[in-house]
DRENKESE-240136 format. One record per residue (C-alpha): residue number from 1; residue in three letters; x, y, z. Coordinates in nm, 2 decimals, always signed. Layout:
N
{NUM "ALA" {X Y Z}}
...
// end
This chain:
162
{1 "MET" {+1.48 -2.24 -0.39}}
{2 "ARG" {+1.75 -1.99 -0.46}}
{3 "PRO" {+1.90 -1.82 -0.14}}
{4 "ASN" {+1.80 -1.47 -0.26}}
{5 "TYR" {+1.43 -1.58 -0.29}}
{6 "ARG" {+1.44 -1.70 +0.06}}
{7 "ILE" {+1.57 -1.36 +0.16}}
{8 "LEU" {+1.29 -1.20 -0.04}}
{9 "LEU" {+1.02 -1.41 +0.12}}
{10 "GLY" {+1.15 -1.39 +0.47}}
{11 "VAL" {+1.21 -1.01 +0.47}}
{12 "THR" {+0.88 -0.94 +0.30}}
{13 "ALA" {+0.68 -1.16 +0.55}}
{14 "VAL" {+0.85 -1.00 +0.85}}
{15 "VAL" {+0.81 -0.64 +0.73}}
{16 "LEU" {+0.45 -0.69 +0.61}}
{17 "VAL" {+0.34 -0.85 +0.94}}
{18 "ALA" {+0.51 -0.58 +1.14}}
{19 "ASP" {+0.38 -0.30 +0.92}}
{20 "GLN" {+0.02 -0.41 +0.91}}
{21 "ALA" {+0.01 -0.52 +1.27}}
{22 "THR" {+0.14 -0.19 +1.40}}
{23 "LYS" {-0.10 +0.01 +1.18}}
{24 "ILE" {-0.40 -0.20 +1.29}}
{25 "LEU" {-0.29 -0.15 +1.65}}
{26 "ILE" {-0.26 +0.22 +1.61}}
{27 "ASP" {-0.59 +0.25 +1.43}}
{28 "ARG" {-0.78 +0.05 +1.69}}
{29 "THR" {-0.63 +0.19 +2.01}}
{30 "MET" {-0.57 +0.56 +1.93}}
{31 "GLU" {-0.77 +0.86 +1.82}}
{32 "LEU" {-0.66 +1.04 +1.50}}
{33 "TYR" {-0.39 +1.29 +1.60}}
{34 "GLN" {-0.35 +1.15 +1.95}}
{35 "SER" {+0.01 +1.15 +2.06}}
{36 "ILE" {+0.19 +0.94 +2.31}}
{37 "PRO" {+0.53 +1.06 +2.42}}
{38 "VAL" {+0.80 +0.79 +2.41}}
{39 "ILE" {+1.13 +0.98 +2.44}}
{40 "ASP" {+1.06 +1.33 +2.56}}
{41 "GLY" {+1.19 +1.59 +2.32}}
{42 "LEU" {+1.27 +1.34 +2.05}}
{43 "PHE" {+1.00 +1.07 +1.97}}
{44 "ASN" {+0.63 +1.02 +2.00}}
{45 "ILE" {+0.37 +0.77 +1.87}}
{46 "THR" {+0.13 +1.00 +1.69}}
{47 "TYR" {-0.16 +0.87 +1.49}}
{48 "MET" {-0.17 +1.04 +1.14}}
{49 "ARG" {-0.33 +0.96 +0.81}}
{50 "ASN" {-0.14 +1.06 +0.49}}
{51 "LYS" {-0.33 +1.09 +0.16}}
{52 "GLY" {-0.01 +1.18 -0.03}}
{53 "ALA" {+0.34 +1.04 -0.06}}
{54 "ALA" {+0.64 +1.15 +0.15}}
{55 "PHE" {+0.59 +1.49 +0.32}}
{56 "SER" {+0.22 +1.47 +0.20}}
{57 "PHE" {+0.33 +1.52 -0.15}}
{58 "LEU" {+0.03 +1.53 -0.39}}
{59 "ALA" {-0.21 +1.49 -0.11}}
{60 "ASN" {-0.46 +1.72 -0.28}}
{61 "PHE" {-0.41 +1.59 -0.63}}
{62 "SER" {-0.75 +1.48 -0.76}}
{63 "TYR" {-0.62 +1.15 -0.91}}
{64 "ARG" {-0.38 +1.08 -0.63}}
{65 "LEU" {-0.52 +0.74 -0.53}}
{66 "PRO" {-0.50 +0.58 -0.88}}
{67 "PHE" {-0.17 +0.76 -0.94}}
{68 "PHE" {-0.01 +0.62 -0.61}}
{69 "ILE" {-0.16 +0.27 -0.67}}
{70 "ALA" {-0.01 +0.27 -1.03}}
{71 "VAL" {+0.33 +0.40 -0.91}}
{72 "SER" {+0.33 +0.13 -0.64}}
{73 "LEU" {+0.25 -0.14 -0.88}}
{74 "VAL" {+0.51 -0.03 -1.13}}
{75 "ALA" {+0.77 -0.01 -0.85}}
{76 "ILE" {+0.68 -0.36 -0.73}}
{77 "ALA" {+0.71 -0.50 -1.08}}
{78 "ALA" {+1.04 -0.32 -1.14}}
{79 "ILE" {+1.18 -0.46 -0.82}}
{80 "ALA" {+1.06 -0.81 -0.90}}
{81 "PHE" {+1.22 -0.79 -1.25}}
{82 "THR" {+1.55 -0.65 -1.11}}
{83 "PHE" {+1.55 -0.91 -0.83}}
{84 "ARG" {+1.54 -1.19 -1.08}}
{85 "ARG" {+1.87 -1.07 -1.23}}
{86 "LEU" {+2.06 -1.08 -0.90}}
{87 "ARG" {+2.34 -1.33 -0.86}}
{88 "ASP" {+2.32 -1.57 -0.57}}
{89 "ASP" {+2.62 -1.40 -0.40}}
{90 "GLN" {+2.44 -1.06 -0.40}}
{91 "ARG" {+2.28 -1.11 -0.06}}
{92 "LEU" {+2.29 -0.74 +0.06}}
{93 "ALA" {+2.13 -0.63 -0.27}}
{94 "ALA" {+1.87 -0.90 -0.22}}
{95 "ALA" {+1.79 -0.78 +0.13}}
{96 "SER" {+1.78 -0.42 +0.01}}
{97 "PHE" {+1.54 -0.49 -0.27}}
{98 "ALA" {+1.33 -0.71 -0.04}}
{99 "LEU" {+1.30 -0.42 +0.21}}
{100 "ILE" {+1.19 -0.18 -0.06}}
{101 "PHE" {+0.95 -0.44 -0.21}}
{102 "ALA" {+0.79 -0.51 +0.13}}
{103 "GLY" {+0.76 -0.14 +0.21}}
{104 "ALA" {+0.59 -0.07 -0.12}}
{105 "ILE" {+0.35 -0.35 -0.07}}
{106 "GLY" {+0.27 -0.24 +0.29}}
{107 "ASN" {+0.18 +0.11 +0.19}}
{108 "LEU" {-0.01 -0.02 -0.12}}
{109 "ILE" {-0.23 -0.23 +0.11}}
{110 "ASP" {-0.32 +0.08 +0.31}}
{111 "ARG" {-0.40 +0.27 -0.01}}
{112 "LEU" {-0.62 -0.01 -0.14}}
{113 "ARG" {-0.79 -0.07 +0.20}}
{114 "LEU" {-0.82 +0.29 +0.33}}
{115 "GLY" {-0.74 +0.52 +0.04}}
{116 "GLU" {-0.46 +0.67 +0.25}}
{117 "VAL" {-0.16 +0.55 +0.46}}
{118 "ILE" {-0.15 +0.52 +0.84}}
{119 "ASP" {+0.16 +0.69 +0.98}}
{120 "PHE" {+0.25 +0.70 +1.35}}
{121 "LEU" {+0.63 +0.73 +1.41}}
{122 "ASP" {+0.69 +1.10 +1.50}}
{123 "VAL" {+1.05 +1.20 +1.53}}
{124 "TYR" {+1.13 +1.56 +1.63}}
{125 "TRP" {+1.38 +1.80 +1.78}}
{126 "LYS" {+1.25 +2.08 +1.99}}
{127 "GLY" {+0.97 +2.23 +1.76}}
{128 "HIS" {+1.09 +2.07 +1.44}}
{129 "HIS" {+0.91 +1.76 +1.34}}
{130 "TRP" {+1.01 +1.52 +1.07}}
{131 "PRO" {+0.69 +1.40 +0.89}}
{132 "ALA" {+0.53 +1.11 +1.06}}
{133 "PHE" {+0.61 +0.77 +0.90}}
{134 "ASN" {+0.55 +0.40 +0.95}}
{135 "VAL" {+0.73 +0.06 +0.93}}
{136 "ALA" {+0.68 +0.03 +0.56}}
{137 "ASP" {+0.84 +0.38 +0.51}}
{138 "SER" {+1.13 +0.27 +0.73}}
{139 "ALA" {+1.18 -0.05 +0.54}}
{140 "ILE" {+1.20 +0.15 +0.21}}
{141 "CYS" {+1.45 +0.40 +0.35}}
{142 "VAL" {+1.67 +0.13 +0.51}}
{143 "GLY" {+1.65 -0.07 +0.18}}
{144 "VAL" {+1.76 +0.23 -0.03}}
{145 "ALA" {+2.04 +0.31 +0.21}}
{146 "LEU" {+2.16 -0.05 +0.20}}
{147 "LEU" {+2.14 -0.06 -0.18}}
{148 "ALA" {+2.35 +0.26 -0.20}}
{149 "LEU" {+2.60 +0.10 +0.04}}
{150 "ASP" {+2.61 -0.22 -0.17}}
{151 "ALA" {+2.67 -0.01 -0.48}}
{152 "LEU" {+2.96 +0.17 -0.32}}
{153 "ARG" {+3.11 -0.16 -0.20}}
{154 "ASP" {+3.07 -0.31 -0.55}}
{155 "GLU" {+3.25 +0.00 -0.70}}
{156 "ARG" {+3.53 -0.04 -0.44}}
{157 "ARG" {+3.57 -0.41 -0.52}}
{158 "LYS" {+3.59 -0.33 -0.89}}
{159 "LYS" {+3.86 -0.07 -0.83}}
{160 "ASP" {+4.06 -0.31 -0.61}}
{161 "VAL" {+4.05 -0.58 -0.89}}
{162 "LYS" {+4.21 -0.35 -1.14}}
// end
């Protein structure tokens, strides 16, 4: 098996288990909107349900569920297609795409199972709350950031070769 596929399988397994286990734990042990302070003034565990995308985008759109399922499936397919084209030495890109892939699958599972996504990580400063998110969302954000970093490194390497 190619090294990048080992990365894909390993990262996807870890992220999906962590994502689904934490969502199940939150759902079974907390009431909706219940909040548990973790770091006073900065971070709570708050049980939320999100029918939309980031920032509850399109939460009231009548075809939101089929739309988000379709978008997730297209994203997963695009990542799988792009992943196949990676060279074996593109380990950071492989890890980045694997994080995004796993995050998309994690939230897709929620949409198929519940019709919405469980969020519970509540970061805030004074009265300003960032929208609640979950492990899958975190994996997607970290994956995108690492992919941008990898692209910048690649550009720098190309300039140094010239």
